[in-house]
SESE-871996 format. One record per residue (C-alpha): residue number from 1; residue in three letters; x, y, z negated. Coordinates in Angstrom, 2 decimals. Each point is the difference from the previous one (the first is absolute). Layout:
N
+-----+-----+---------+---------+---------+
!   k !   r !      xx !      yy !      zz !
+-----+-----+---------+---------+---------+
! NUM ! ALA !       X !       Y !       Z !
...
+-----+-----+---------+---------+---------+
This chain:
325
+-----+-----+---------+---------+---------+
!   k !   r !      xx !      yy !      zz !
+-----+-----+---------+---------+---------+
!   1 ! UNK !  160.06 !  100.60 ! -229.79 !
!   2 ! UNK !   -1.18 !   -0.67 !    3.56 !
!   3 ! UNK !    3.61 !   -0.06 !    1.24 !
!   4 ! UNK !    0.96 !   -2.56 !   -2.65 !
!   5 ! UNK !   -3.01 !   -2.17 !    0.88 !
!   6 ! UNK !    0.95 !    0.14 !    3.69 !
!   7 ! UNK !    3.59 !   -1.02 !   -0.79 !
!   8 ! UNK !   -1.20 !   -2.86 !   -2.22 !
!   9 ! UNK !   -2.31 !   -1.17 !    2.81 !
!  10 ! UNK !    2.85 !    0.06 !    2.52 !
!  11 ! UNK !    2.18 !   -2.13 !   -2.28 !
!  12 ! UNK !   -2.79 !   -2.49 !   -0.59 !
!  13 ! UNK !   -0.30 !   -0.51 !    3.78 !
!  14 ! UNK !    3.75 !   -0.30 !    0.62 !
!  15 ! UNK !    0.78 !   -3.04 !    2.12 !
!  16 ! UNK !    0.82 !   -2.86 !   -2.41 !
!  17 ! UNK !    2.76 !   -1.21 !    2.34 !
!  18 ! UNK !    1.50 !    3.50 !    0.07 !
!  19 ! UNK !    0.08 !   -0.02 !   -3.81 !
!  20 ! UNK !    1.52 !   -3.49 !   -0.10 !
!  21 ! UNK !    2.65 !    0.79 !    2.64 !
!  22 ! UNK !    1.05 !    3.27 !   -1.65 !
!  23 ! UNK !    0.26 !   -1.46 !   -3.49 !
!  24 ! UNK !    1.89 !   -3.06 !    1.25 !
!  25 ! UNK !    2.25 !    2.14 !    2.17 !
!  26 ! UNK !    0.95 !    2.40 !   -2.77 !
!  27 ! UNK !    0.71 !   -2.93 !   -2.34 !
!  28 ! UNK !    2.14 !   -1.90 !    2.52 !
!  29 ! UNK !    3.75 !    0.47 !    0.41 !
!  30 ! UNK !    0.76 !    1.38 !    2.48 !
!  31 ! UNK !   -3.21 !    2.03 !   -0.01 !
!  32 ! UNK !   -2.09 !   -0.19 !    3.18 !
!  33 ! UNK !   -3.55 !    0.95 !    1.02 !
!  34 ! UNK !   -1.52 !   -1.32 !    3.28 !
!  35 ! UNK !   -0.02 !    2.56 !    2.81 !
!  36 ! UNK !   -3.65 !   -0.60 !    0.84 !
!  37 ! UNK !   -0.97 !    2.15 !   -2.99 !
!  38 ! UNK !    1.39 !    3.09 !    1.73 !
!  39 ! UNK !   -3.23 !    0.27 !    1.95 !
!  40 ! UNK !   -2.57 !    1.88 !   -2.00 !
!  41 ! UNK !   -1.64 !    2.87 !    1.92 !
!  42 ! UNK !    2.91 !    2.41 !   -0.54 !
!  43 ! UNK !    2.60 !   -2.68 !    0.68 !
!  44 ! UNK !   -1.71 !   -0.94 !    3.27 !
!  45 ! UNK !   -0.11 !    3.65 !    1.05 !
!  46 ! UNK !    3.68 !    0.49 !   -0.87 !
!  47 ! UNK !    0.95 !   -3.04 !    2.03 !
!  48 ! UNK !   -1.79 !    1.44 !    3.02 !
!  49 ! UNK !    2.14 !    3.12 !   -0.42 !
!  50 ! UNK !    3.13 !   -2.17 !   -0.17 !
!  51 ! UNK !   -0.83 !   -1.58 !    3.35 !
!  52 ! UNK !    0.20 !    3.43 !    1.67 !
!  53 ! UNK !    3.39 !    0.98 !   -1.48 !
!  54 ! UNK !    2.94 !    0.44 !    2.39 !
!  55 ! UNK !    2.14 !   -2.48 !   -1.96 !
!  56 ! UNK !   -2.66 !   -2.69 !   -0.01 !
!  57 ! UNK !    0.59 !   -1.68 !    3.37 !
!  58 ! UNK !   -2.16 !   -3.17 !   -0.43 !
!  59 ! UNK !   -3.41 !    1.54 !    0.70 !
!  60 ! UNK !    0.80 !    1.98 !    3.13 !
!  61 ! UNK !    2.20 !   -2.82 !    1.33 !
!  62 ! UNK !   -2.68 !   -2.62 !   -0.54 !
!  63 ! UNK !   -2.63 !    2.24 !    1.61 !
!  64 ! UNK !    2.24 !    0.25 !    3.05 !
!  65 ! UNK !    0.46 !   -3.77 !    0.14 !
!  66 ! UNK !   -3.74 !   -0.65 !   -0.46 !
!  67 ! UNK !   -0.91 !    2.49 !    2.70 !
!  68 ! UNK !    2.39 !   -1.65 !    2.44 !
!  69 ! UNK !   -0.97 !   -3.60 !   -0.77 !
!  70 ! UNK !   -3.78 !    0.46 !   -0.44 !
!  71 ! UNK !   -0.90 !   -1.07 !    3.58 !
!  72 ! UNK !    2.09 !   -3.17 !   -0.40 !
!  73 ! UNK !   -1.63 !   -0.71 !   -3.37 !
!  74 ! UNK !   -3.42 !    0.29 !    1.64 !
!  75 ! UNK !    0.97 !   -2.50 !    2.71 !
!  76 ! UNK !    1.39 !   -2.49 !   -2.51 !
!  77 ! UNK !   -2.81 !    0.21 !   -2.57 !
!  78 ! UNK !   -2.99 !    0.13 !    2.33 !
!  79 ! UNK !   -3.24 !    1.89 !   -0.46 !
!  80 ! UNK !   -2.57 !    0.08 !   -2.80 !
!  81 ! UNK !    2.24 !   -0.86 !   -2.91 !
!  82 ! UNK !   -0.88 !    1.47 !   -3.40 !
!  83 ! UNK !    2.94 !    2.12 !   -1.13 !
!  84 ! UNK !    0.75 !   -0.49 !   -3.69 !
!  85 ! UNK !    2.46 !    2.52 !   -1.41 !
!  86 ! UNK !    1.76 !   -0.82 !   -3.26 !
!  87 ! UNK !    0.84 !    3.04 !   -2.14 !
!  88 ! UNK !   -1.65 !    2.38 !    2.42 !
!  89 ! UNK !    0.69 !    3.26 !   -1.86 !
!  90 ! UNK !   -1.00 !    2.87 !    2.27 !
!  91 ! UNK !   -0.15 !   -2.33 !    3.03 !
!  92 ! UNK !    2.22 !    2.47 !    1.87 !
!  93 ! UNK !    1.41 !   -2.61 !    2.42 !
!  94 ! UNK !   -3.25 !   -1.89 !    0.43 !
!  95 ! UNK !   -1.48 !    2.07 !    2.88 !
!  96 ! UNK !    2.94 !   -1.01 !    2.22 !
!  97 ! UNK !   -0.87 !   -3.67 !   -0.47 !
!  98 ! UNK !   -3.78 !    0.39 !    0.15 !
!  99 ! UNK !    0.18 !    1.96 !    3.25 !
! 100 ! UNK !    2.04 !   -2.79 !    1.59 !
! 101 ! UNK !   -1.71 !   -3.19 !   -1.18 !
! 102 ! UNK !   -3.72 !    0.94 !    0.07 !
! 103 ! UNK !   -0.82 !   -1.84 !   -3.26 !
! 104 ! UNK !   -3.36 !   -1.40 !   -1.05 !
! 105 ! UNK !    0.42 !    1.52 !   -3.49 !
! 106 ! UNK !    2.55 !    1.67 !   -2.23 !
! 107 ! UNK !    0.55 !   -1.15 !   -3.60 !
! 108 ! UNK !    2.33 !    2.27 !   -2.00 !
! 109 ! UNK !    1.19 !   -1.48 !   -3.33 !
! 110 ! UNK !    1.59 !    2.12 !   -2.71 !
! 111 ! UNK !    0.38 !    0.04 !   -3.78 !
! 112 ! UNK !   -0.63 !    3.77 !   -0.20 !
! 113 ! UNK !   -3.80 !    0.09 !    0.34 !
! 114 ! UNK !   -0.62 !    3.74 !    0.26 !
! 115 ! UNK !    2.73 !    0.48 !    2.59 !
! 116 ! UNK !   -1.24 !   -3.06 !    1.90 !
! 117 ! UNK !   -3.58 !    1.25 !    0.24 !
! 118 ! UNK !    1.08 !    3.48 !    1.11 !
! 119 ! UNK !    2.16 !   -1.48 !    2.76 !
! 120 ! UNK !   -2.69 !   -2.47 !    1.07 !
! 121 ! UNK !   -2.58 !    2.78 !    0.35 !
! 122 ! UNK !    2.36 !    2.08 !    2.12 !
! 123 ! UNK !    0.88 !   -2.93 !    2.25 !
! 124 ! UNK !   -3.64 !   -1.05 !    0.41 !
! 125 ! UNK !   -0.88 !    3.55 !    1.06 !
! 126 ! UNK !    2.82 !   -0.05 !    2.56 !
! 127 ! UNK !   -1.10 !   -3.40 !    1.41 !
! 128 ! UNK !   -3.80 !    0.02 !    0.26 !
! 129 ! UNK !   -1.39 !   -3.44 !    0.65 !
! 130 ! UNK !    2.91 !   -1.80 !   -1.64 !
! 131 ! UNK !   -1.01 !   -1.85 !   -3.20 !
! 132 ! UNK !    2.36 !    1.22 !   -2.75 !
! 133 ! UNK !   -0.19 !   -2.27 !   -3.06 !
! 134 ! UNK !    2.31 !    1.19 !   -2.83 !
! 135 ! UNK !    1.03 !   -2.47 !   -2.70 !
! 136 ! UNK !    1.44 !    1.24 !   -3.29 !
! 137 ! UNK !    2.28 !   -2.81 !   -1.12 !
! 138 ! UNK !    3.50 !   -1.10 !   -0.90 !
! 139 ! UNK !    1.16 !   -1.67 !    3.21 !
! 140 ! UNK !    2.83 !   -1.85 !   -1.76 !
! 141 ! UNK !   -2.41 !   -2.92 !   -0.35 !
! 142 ! UNK !   -2.50 !   -1.54 !    2.46 !
! 143 ! UNK !   -3.03 !    2.22 !    0.63 !
! 144 ! UNK !   -3.54 !   -0.90 !    1.03 !
! 145 ! UNK !   -0.60 !    2.18 !    3.06 !
! 146 ! UNK !   -3.42 !    1.52 !    0.76 !
! 147 ! UNK !   -2.54 !   -2.44 !    1.41 !
! 148 ! UNK !   -0.37 !    2.13 !    3.13 !
! 149 ! UNK !    3.44 !   -1.15 !    1.21 !
! 150 ! UNK !   -0.13 !   -3.59 !   -1.25 !
! 151 ! UNK !   -0.23 !   -1.54 !    3.46 !
! 152 ! UNK !    2.17 !    2.46 !    1.88 !
! 153 ! UNK !    3.62 !   -0.64 !    1.02 !
! 154 ! UNK !    2.21 !    2.24 !   -2.11 !
! 155 ! UNK !    3.04 !    2.20 !    0.43 !
! 156 ! UNK !    1.71 !    0.94 !   -3.23 !
! 157 ! UNK !    1.78 !    3.36 !   -0.04 !
! 158 ! UNK !    2.73 !    0.71 !   -2.54 !
! 159 ! UNK !    1.98 !    3.05 !    1.14 !
! 160 ! UNK !    2.41 !    2.22 !   -1.90 !
! 161 ! UNK !    2.48 !   -2.70 !   -1.01 !
! 162 ! UNK !   -2.01 !   -0.46 !   -3.19 !
! 163 ! UNK !    1.18 !   -3.62 !    0.02 !
! 164 ! UNK !    3.39 !    1.44 !   -0.99 !
! 165 ! UNK !   -1.37 !    1.12 !   -3.36 !
! 166 ! UNK !   -0.14 !   -3.63 !   -1.08 !
! 167 ! UNK !    2.82 !   -2.33 !   -0.88 !
! 168 ! UNK !    0.43 !   -2.95 !    2.40 !
! 169 ! UNK !   -2.00 !   -2.41 !   -2.17 !
! 170 ! UNK !   -2.89 !    2.43 !   -0.49 !
! 171 ! UNK !    0.11 !    0.92 !    3.70 !
! 172 ! UNK !   -0.41 !   -3.67 !    0.97 !
! 173 ! UNK !   -2.91 !   -0.32 !   -2.46 !
! 174 ! UNK !   -1.61 !    3.10 !    1.53 !
! 175 ! UNK !    0.35 !   -1.31 !    3.54 !
! 176 ! UNK !   -1.58 !   -3.28 !   -1.10 !
! 177 ! UNK !   -2.86 !    1.92 !   -1.66 !
! 178 ! UNK !   -0.55 !    1.94 !    3.22 !
! 179 ! UNK !   -0.09 !   -3.25 !    1.93 !
! 180 ! UNK !   -2.58 !   -1.38 !   -2.42 !
! 181 ! UNK !   -2.10 !    3.18 !    0.31 !
! 182 ! UNK !    0.11 !    0.12 !    3.82 !
! 183 ! UNK !   -0.10 !   -3.71 !    0.79 !
! 184 ! UNK !    1.54 !   -2.39 !    2.51 !
! 185 ! UNK !    0.54 !    1.54 !    3.42 !
! 186 ! UNK !    0.11 !    3.56 !   -1.32 !
! 187 ! UNK !    2.73 !    2.35 !    1.11 !
! 188 ! UNK !    2.01 !    2.51 !   -2.02 !
! 189 ! UNK !    1.63 !    3.23 !    1.18 !
! 190 ! UNK !    2.55 !    1.02 !   -2.60 !
! 191 ! UNK !    2.58 !    2.77 !   -0.34 !
! 192 ! UNK !    3.47 !   -0.72 !   -1.44 !
! 193 ! UNK !    2.78 !    2.49 !   -0.64 !
! 194 ! UNK !    3.46 !   -0.96 !    1.20 !
! 195 ! UNK !    3.31 !    0.11 !   -1.90 !
! 196 ! UNK !    1.98 !    3.18 !    0.83 !
! 197 ! UNK !    2.59 !    2.35 !   -1.47 !
! 198 ! UNK !   -0.44 !    0.82 !   -3.70 !
! 199 ! UNK !    0.01 !    3.78 !    0.47 !
! 200 ! UNK !   -3.05 !   -0.12 !    2.28 !
! 201 ! UNK !   -1.80 !   -2.32 !   -2.41 !
! 202 ! UNK !    0.72 !    2.02 !   -3.15 !
! 203 ! UNK !   -1.09 !    3.26 !    1.66 !
! 204 ! UNK !   -3.32 !   -1.62 !    0.96 !
! 205 ! UNK !   -0.72 !   -0.82 !   -3.65 !
! 206 ! UNK !    1.43 !    3.14 !   -1.62 !
! 207 ! UNK !   -1.13 !    2.91 !    2.17 !
! 208 ! UNK !    1.26 !    3.54 !   -0.44 !
! 209 ! UNK !   -3.49 !    1.38 !   -0.70 !
! 210 ! UNK !   -0.47 !   -2.31 !   -2.99 !
! 211 ! UNK !   -3.25 !   -1.56 !    1.21 !
! 212 ! UNK !    1.25 !   -3.56 !   -0.63 !
! 213 ! UNK !    1.13 !    1.07 !   -3.47 !
! 214 ! UNK !   -3.52 !    1.31 !   -0.72 !
! 215 ! UNK !   -1.46 !   -3.26 !    1.34 !
! 216 ! UNK !    2.20 !   -2.05 !   -2.33 !
! 217 ! UNK !   -0.64 !    2.20 !   -3.06 !
! 218 ! UNK !   -3.75 !   -0.08 !    0.67 !
! 219 ! UNK !    0.05 !   -3.60 !   -1.22 !
! 220 ! UNK !    0.89 !    1.26 !   -3.47 !
! 221 ! UNK !   -2.74 !    2.64 !    0.20 !
! 222 ! UNK !   -2.48 !   -2.75 !    0.90 !
! 223 ! UNK !    1.11 !   -2.08 !   -2.98 !
! 224 ! UNK !   -0.48 !    2.98 !   -2.30 !
! 225 ! UNK !   -3.45 !    0.74 !    1.43 !
! 226 ! UNK !   -1.44 !   -3.51 !    0.25 !
! 227 ! UNK !    1.79 !   -1.81 !   -2.84 !
! 228 ! UNK !    0.14 !    2.74 !   -2.65 !
! 229 ! UNK !    3.75 !    0.37 !    0.55 !
! 230 ! UNK !    2.26 !    2.63 !   -1.53 !
! 231 ! UNK !    2.92 !   -0.42 !    2.42 !
! 232 ! UNK !    1.94 !    3.29 !    0.30 !
! 233 ! UNK !    0.21 !    0.49 !    3.76 !
! 234 ! UNK !    2.84 !    2.50 !   -0.36 !
! 235 ! UNK !    2.18 !   -2.78 !   -1.47 !
! 236 ! UNK !    0.10 !   -1.88 !    3.32 !
! 237 ! UNK !    1.35 !    0.62 !    3.48 !
! 238 ! UNK !   -0.44 !   -1.79 !    3.30 !
! 239 ! UNK !    2.91 !   -2.11 !    1.24 !
! 240 ! UNK !    0.42 !   -1.92 !    3.29 !
! 241 ! UNK !    2.70 !   -2.67 !    0.43 !
! 242 ! UNK !    1.14 !   -2.30 !    2.82 !
! 243 ! UNK !    0.53 !   -3.56 !   -1.22 !
! 244 ! UNK !    2.06 !   -1.53 !    2.80 !
! 245 ! UNK !    0.07 !   -3.53 !   -1.43 !
! 246 ! UNK !   -3.82 !   -0.13 !   -0.02 !
! 247 ! UNK !   -0.39 !    2.11 !    3.18 !
! 248 ! UNK !   -2.40 !    2.41 !   -1.65 !
! 249 ! UNK !   -0.50 !    3.59 !   -1.09 !
! 250 ! UNK !   -0.97 !    0.20 !   -3.67 !
! 251 ! UNK !   -1.93 !    2.79 !   -1.69 !
! 252 ! UNK !    0.47 !    0.61 !   -3.71 !
! 253 ! UNK !   -1.19 !    2.42 !   -2.64 !
! 254 ! UNK !    3.17 !    0.81 !   -1.90 !
! 255 ! UNK !   -0.14 !    1.35 !   -3.56 !
! 256 ! UNK !    1.93 !    3.27 !   -0.29 !
! 257 ! UNK !   -0.11 !   -0.14 !   -3.81 !
! 258 ! UNK !   -1.07 !   -2.32 !   -2.79 !
! 259 ! UNK !   -3.78 !   -0.11 !   -0.16 !
! 260 ! UNK !   -2.62 !   -1.67 !   -2.19 !
! 261 ! UNK !   -3.64 !   -0.26 !    1.05 !
! 262 ! UNK !   -3.14 !   -2.11 !   -0.27 !
! 263 ! UNK !   -2.13 !   -1.70 !    2.66 !
! 264 ! UNK !   -3.40 !   -1.46 !   -0.91 !
! 265 ! UNK !    0.95 !    0.43 !   -3.66 !
! 266 ! UNK !    3.26 !   -1.96 !    0.28 !
! 267 ! UNK !    3.36 !    1.66 !   -0.74 !
! 268 ! UNK !    2.87 !    0.02 !    2.47 !
! 269 ! UNK !    3.44 !    1.60 !    0.17 !
! 270 ! UNK !    2.50 !    0.50 !    2.79 !
! 271 ! UNK !    3.60 !    1.19 !   -0.20 !
! 272 ! UNK !    1.58 !    2.62 !    2.26 !
! 273 ! UNK !    1.27 !   -1.66 !    3.19 !
! 274 ! UNK !   -2.40 !   -2.96 !   -0.15 !
! 275 ! UNK !   -2.56 !   -0.36 !    2.76 !
! 276 ! UNK !   -3.45 !   -1.29 !    0.86 !
! 277 ! UNK !    0.22 !   -1.80 !    3.35 !
! 278 ! UNK !   -3.07 !    1.01 !    2.02 !
! 279 ! UNK !    0.48 !   -1.11 !    3.60 !
! 280 ! UNK !    2.03 !   -2.12 !    2.39 !
! 281 ! UNK !    0.03 !    0.49 !    3.75 !
! 282 ! UNK !    1.63 !   -3.00 !    1.63 !
! 283 ! UNK !    1.46 !    0.33 !    3.50 !
! 284 ! UNK !    0.07 !   -2.92 !    2.42 !
! 285 ! UNK !    2.21 !   -1.01 !    2.90 !
! 286 ! UNK !   -1.76 !   -1.66 !    2.97 !
! 287 ! UNK !    0.69 !   -3.59 !   -1.10 !
! 288 ! UNK !   -0.85 !    0.78 !   -3.63 !
! 289 ! UNK !   -3.38 !    1.39 !    1.06 !
! 290 ! UNK !   -0.88 !   -3.02 !    2.11 !
! 291 ! UNK !    1.05 !   -2.42 !   -2.74 !
! 292 ! UNK !   -2.10 !    1.88 !   -2.58 !
! 293 ! UNK !   -3.08 !   -0.19 !    2.23 !
! 294 ! UNK !    0.45 !   -3.72 !    0.59 !
! 295 ! UNK !    0.37 !   -0.61 !   -3.74 !
! 296 ! UNK !   -3.32 !    1.79 !   -0.48 !
! 297 ! UNK !   -1.82 !   -2.16 !    2.54 !
! 298 ! UNK !    0.23 !    2.31 !    3.04 !
! 299 ! UNK !    1.63 !   -0.87 !    3.31 !
! 300 ! UNK !    1.63 !    3.07 !    1.62 !
! 301 ! UNK !   -1.17 !    0.53 !    3.57 !
! 302 ! UNK !    1.83 !    3.15 !    1.05 !
! 303 ! UNK !    1.45 !    3.20 !   -1.42 !
! 304 ! UNK !    0.64 !    3.57 !    1.02 !
! 305 ! UNK !    2.41 !    2.62 !   -1.30 !
! 306 ! UNK !    1.10 !    3.57 !    0.69 !
! 307 ! UNK !    3.06 !    0.76 !    2.18 !
! 308 ! UNK !    2.20 !    0.43 !   -3.09 !
! 309 ! UNK !   -1.16 !   -3.22 !   -1.65 !
! 310 ! UNK !   -1.16 !    1.80 !   -3.16 !
! 311 ! UNK !   -3.38 !   -1.70 !   -0.36 !
! 312 ! UNK !   -1.77 !   -3.10 !    1.35 !
! 313 ! UNK !   -3.64 !   -0.89 !    0.63 !
! 314 ! UNK !   -0.61 !   -3.75 !    0.19 !
! 315 ! UNK !   -3.02 !   -1.97 !    1.22 !
! 316 ! UNK !   -0.43 !   -3.42 !   -1.63 !
! 317 ! UNK !   -2.66 !   -2.70 !   -0.03 !
! 318 ! UNK !   -1.39 !   -2.39 !   -2.62 !
! 319 ! UNK !    0.69 !   -3.24 !    1.84 !
! 320 ! UNK !   -0.26 !   -3.57 !   -1.24 !
! 321 ! UNK !    2.73 !   -1.47 !   -2.16 !
! 322 ! UNK !    3.08 !   -1.13 !    1.91 !
! 323 ! UNK !    0.69 !   -3.72 !   -0.11 !
! 324 ! UNK !    3.53 !   -0.89 !   -1.04 !
! 325 ! UNK !    1.92 !   -2.19 !    2.50 !
+-----+-----+---------+---------+---------+
């Protein structure tokens, strides 16, 4: 009885946007569910495991680039900026930046509240005297930042090539939302993954240990738990694909057999071989990256990359609108 009441309570507090996105995504053809819903507590923890895998080059490469460029970032941004990190997760790369720029405050923003608060507590303990002001929010739209940083110059931080999870139109909208949140004159330090050979890319999103597969399948487990779903997890497998025309790695949940199930009381069916598209990870060449930033209202100032050109970190600024000649 108590277990049933707890499950009913969990469903009643399910994020309404999560419910809407899942139901719309399962109804659509082709089926697709936004990747941001990967990140419940277990999904966030699984992603942190992914970042340490030998096949997953982006994290260690970006850490190397950030470590090397941090002194230059500090010179270019100046002192006493409030660092605002979008999609902070475990904030694993944040100490590199904070140690270099001596910020006036740190504002981590994430949609996964429990994970956000755990990370914020750990970072505050490691940086006594630094105001750490976590904000639980969906950063895809403009956010009202804490009043404590209202008058401070700001440095946005968006590492991990998370911008690649969005299509070009959504990425431009996100960059504009960041600009609106941070304000005129703000700067943005952003990570972008570069285009490279397909074998390296596929291995990074389909590791031998199966951690990425568990991360992908956890989305279905979350749907079952929070939306009263009956999706048979054993009827799906993880699949990673390189879409060369769109310059992106795609993640899918592929049905291994015909399956019928319900979500939030609504019936659904999927045939063997059909998929639910769960994530895109777009890769950008140098000119593509700069054009994307400009479209989003950011003027690129400088960029850094690793010796092999696998990953780029770009510093941009929210400058006034250019006047056409």
